[in-house]
Structure formats: C-alpha cells, structure tokens
C-alpha positions in Angstrom: 61.5 -26.2 21.1 64.4 -27.3 18.8 66.1 -28.9 21.8 62.9 -30.9 22.9 62.4 -34.7 22.3 59.7 -36.9 21.0 59.0 -39.7 23.4 58.2 -43.2 22.0 56.6 -45.7 24.3 56.1 -49.2 23.0 57.0 -52.6 24.1 57.7 -53.8 20.6 61.4 -52.9 19.6 60.6 -53.2 16.0 57.8 -50.6 16.3 60.1 -48.3 18.6 63.0 -48.5 16.1 60.7 -48.0 12.9 59.2 -45.0 14.4 62.6 -43.7 15.3 63.7 -44.0 11.8 60.6 -41.9 10.6 61.3 -39.2 13.1 65.0 -39.1 12.3 64.2 -38.7 8.7 62.1 -35.6 9.4 64.8 -34.1 11.6 63.1 -34.9 15.0 65.1 -36.0 18.1 63.6 -38.7 20.1 64.1 -41.2 23.0 62.6 -44.5 23.4 61.1 -46.4 26.3 59.9 -50.1 26.3 57.4 -49.5 29.2 55.3 -46.9 30.7 57.1 -47.0 34.1 60.4 -45.7 32.6 58.6 -43.2 30.4 57.2 -41.5 33.6 60.6 -41.2 34.9 61.9 -40.0 31.5 59.4 -37.0 31.4 60.9 -35.8 34.8 64.3 -35.3 33.4 63.9 -34.7 29.6 62.1 -31.9 27.8 59.5 -33.7 25.8 57.5 -31.9 23.1 55.2 -34.9 22.1 54.7 -38.6 23.3 53.7 -41.6 21.0 52.1 -44.1 23.3 51.1 -47.7 22.7 48.0 -49.0 24.5 48.7 -52.6 25.1 51.8 -52.8 27.3 53.0 -55.0 30.2 53.3 -53.4 33.8 51.1 -50.5 32.9 48.8 -50.0 30.0 48.8 -47.0 27.8 45.4 -45.6 29.2 46.6 -45.7 32.6 49.9 -44.3 31.5 48.3 -41.4 29.6 46.5 -40.3 32.9 49.7 -40.3 34.8 51.6 -38.7 32.1 49.1 -35.8 32.1 49.9 -35.2 35.8 53.5 -34.3 34.6 53.3 -32.8 31.1 50.9 -31.0 28.8 52.8 -32.2 25.7 50.6 -33.8 23.0 50.1 -37.5 23.4 49.4 -39.6 20.3 48.3 -43.2 20.9 49.5 -45.8 18.4 47.7 -49.0 18.9 46.3 -52.1 17.1 43.0 -51.6 19.0 40.8 -49.8 16.5 37.2 -50.1 17.9 35.4 -46.7 18.4 35.3 -47.5 22.1 39.1 -47.9 22.2 39.5 -44.6 20.5 37.1 -42.8 22.8 38.8 -44.2 25.8 42.2 -42.9 24.5 41.1 -39.5 23.9 39.0 -39.3 27.2 42.1 -40.4 29.2 44.0 -37.2 28.0 45.3 -38.3 24.5 45.2 -35.7 21.7 45.1 -38.1 18.8 44.8 -41.8 18.0 46.5 -43.7 15.1 45.8 -47.3 14.6 48.4 -50.0 13.6 49.4 -50.6 10.8 50.1 -47.1 9.9 51.8 -45.5 7.1 54.9 -43.2 7.7 53.2 -40.2 5.9 50.0 -40.6 8.1 52.0 -40.7 11.3 54.4 -37.8 10.5 51.4 -35.7 9.4 49.7 -36.2 12.8 53.0 -35.5 14.6 53.5 -32.4 12.7 50.0 -31.2 13.4 50.1 -31.8 17.1 53.5 -30.1 17.5 52.2 -27.0 15.6 49.1 -26.8 17.9 51.3 -27.3 21.0 53.8 -24.5 19.9 50.8 -22.2 19.0 48.5 -22.6 22.1 50.7 -23.9 25.0 51.0 -21.2 27.4 54.5 -22.4 28.4 55.7 -22.1 25.0 54.1 -18.6 24.4 56.2 -17.5 27.4 59.5 -19.2 26.2 60.9 -16.1 24.6 60.9 -14.3 27.9 61.7 -17.3 30.2 63.9 -19.6 28.1 67.5 -19.1 27.0 68.9 -21.4 24.5 72.4 -22.0 22.9 73.1 -25.1 20.7 71.7 -28.0 22.7 71.7 -26.0 25.9 68.4 -24.8 27.4 67.8 -22.7 30.5 64.5 -22.1 32.2 65.0 -18.8 34.0 61.8 -19.3 36.0 62.4 -22.8 37.5 66.4 -22.2 37.2 66.7 -25.6 35.5 69.2 -26.4 32.9 69.1 -29.1 30.1 72.0 -30.4 28.1 70.9 -32.2 25.1 67.5 -32.7 26.6 68.8 -34.0 29.8 68.4 -32.1 33.2 71.8 -31.0 34.6 72.1 -30.1 38.3 74.0 -27.0 39.0 74.9 -25.0 42.1 73.3 -21.6 42.7 76.6 -19.8 41.6 77.1 -22.1 38.6 73.6 -21.3 37.5 73.9 -17.7 37.8 77.2 -17.5 35.9 75.6 -19.6 33.0 72.5 -17.4 33.0 74.7 -14.3 32.9 76.8 -15.6 30.1 73.7 -16.6 28.1 72.1 -13.2 28.5 75.1 -11.6 27.1 75.8 -14.2 24.4 78.7 -13.2 22.2 80.0 -10.6 24.5 83.2 -11.1 26.5 82.7 -10.6 30.3 85.6 -10.1 32.6 86.2 -12.1 35.7 85.6 -8.9 37.6 82.1 -8.3 35.9 81.2 -11.9 36.4 82.1 -11.9 40.2 80.3 -8.6 41.0 77.2 -9.5 39.1 77.0 -13.1 40.8 78.4 -12.5 44.1 77.0 -9.0 44.5 80.0 -7.6 46.2 83.2 -5.6 45.2 85.8 -7.6 43.4 89.1 -8.1 45.1 91.5 -10.9 44.3 88.8 -13.3 43.5 90.0 -14.6 40.2 90.3 -18.2 41.5 86.8 -18.2 42.8 85.4 -17.5 39.3 87.8 -19.6 37.6 87.0 -22.6 39.7 83.4 -22.3 39.4 83.6 -21.9 35.6 85.8 -24.9 35.6 83.2 -26.9 37.5 80.3 -25.6 35.3 82.3 -26.8 32.1 82.5 -30.3 33.5 78.9 -30.5 34.4 77.8 -29.1 30.9 80.2 -31.5 29.2 81.4 -34.3 31.3 83.4 -36.0 28.6 84.9 -32.7 27.5 83.6 -33.1 23.9 82.0 -29.5 23.9 83.1 -26.2 25.2 80.2 -23.9 25.8 82.0 -21.3 27.7 85.0 -19.9 25.8 88.1 -18.3 27.3 89.2 -15.1 25.9 92.8 -14.9 27.2 93.5 -11.6 29.0 89.8 -10.5 28.7 87.5 -12.9 30.2 84.8 -15.4 29.2 81.9 -15.7 26.7 79.3 -17.9 25.2 
C-alpha cells in the first residue's frame, strides 16, 4: 500500500493545504479535490487507501458523496466537519463513514485517526490480504495481476495486451535479465524467429507509457543480453 494515496475532499483550500502538510510530514502521499464530483472521478483512476471528506460542500454534500464513494471503494472514509451534533455524526457514520473528526481539530488527533483506520484497512480488507499474490510492485509502479491494470505513481496507465504481459513477465522475474528470445516466446507463445524488432518496439512503447517525460527508466537494457527490471 505504499503506492496508495490519501484523498482529501474539501472546498476550503486552506483546509486542504493544511491537511496536506500534516500528511506529508507523516510520510503519506495525497491528492486534493475541492468538490465531491471530481473526487468520484479521482477514485476511478487513483489507488486510494483512505478518504478525508468534508460534509458541507457545494454541488454535492459529503453525506451524498460518501454513499456514492462506497459504490466505488472500500477505503476508510473519515469525515472532517464543523457540524458536531450527535445527529450529524450518526448520519455520517450511517452513510458509510468509518470515523468522524470535528473542526477545529488538532494535527495529532487527525493523524492518530488516519493511522488507526489505515491499520484496520490493511489488516482486515480482503483485497489487501490478497495483495501478496495478486499485486506486483516496483518503486512507484503497481500491477494488479487479476484486473491486469497498471498504476504509475498512483495513476492508472493504459497498456496493450502485449505491453502488459511483457511488464508482468519482467516484474515476476525482477532482477533477472531476460533475453529477447525468452520474452518473445513467453508473451507471443510461439517459436522465436527474427522477432527482435517486435520485442524492441513493444518495450520502447511500454517505456514511453510508464514514463512519458522520460524521467524514469523502469526497464533496463543489458546490452548483448536482454532486459530487466
């Protein structure tokens, strides 16, 4: 889960920035949304481990947003709201929230709640329990071998079937140099014959998708031998 993000949803930029500072100081990665509509889109493309959700927001209130988020993710949801009546807290928890923090809040209190919810999520979430078998990770690269989805730095990255299979093969053999012949026969399931350019082209395209700006090279070329991660 080290590549997962905490999602902050609040229409107040000062609150978003303040929470971001708290999370960063604790070593957590995060993304910020100023409304629930954009947050619902974010959980479709980003691996979210926990959600911090305001109640009073324009367009869509936090209670409604929580119910819609529950349709898309089982990540813990902590409400952060100035509404502190018992009925407000009950409504938040009944809508699918896991915890409720009232504003103003202390950094220590908030981070304690965040850590507690993340700990429970890691321990009891079925998807997390399966992760050693179904998830491959390298640096900020995450591959779900069941859904065959790939995330780079938490962002979903679309690959072709062959590109995905090459990536999974290299990740399952991390640290091992695989020859072009071995890659071709494992991915194309046919005998290798003058197919160097095919493999090289797919790896070049894969590299561009994993790092469009060329700042990172996940797949290393070992000259005269092949490729490795």
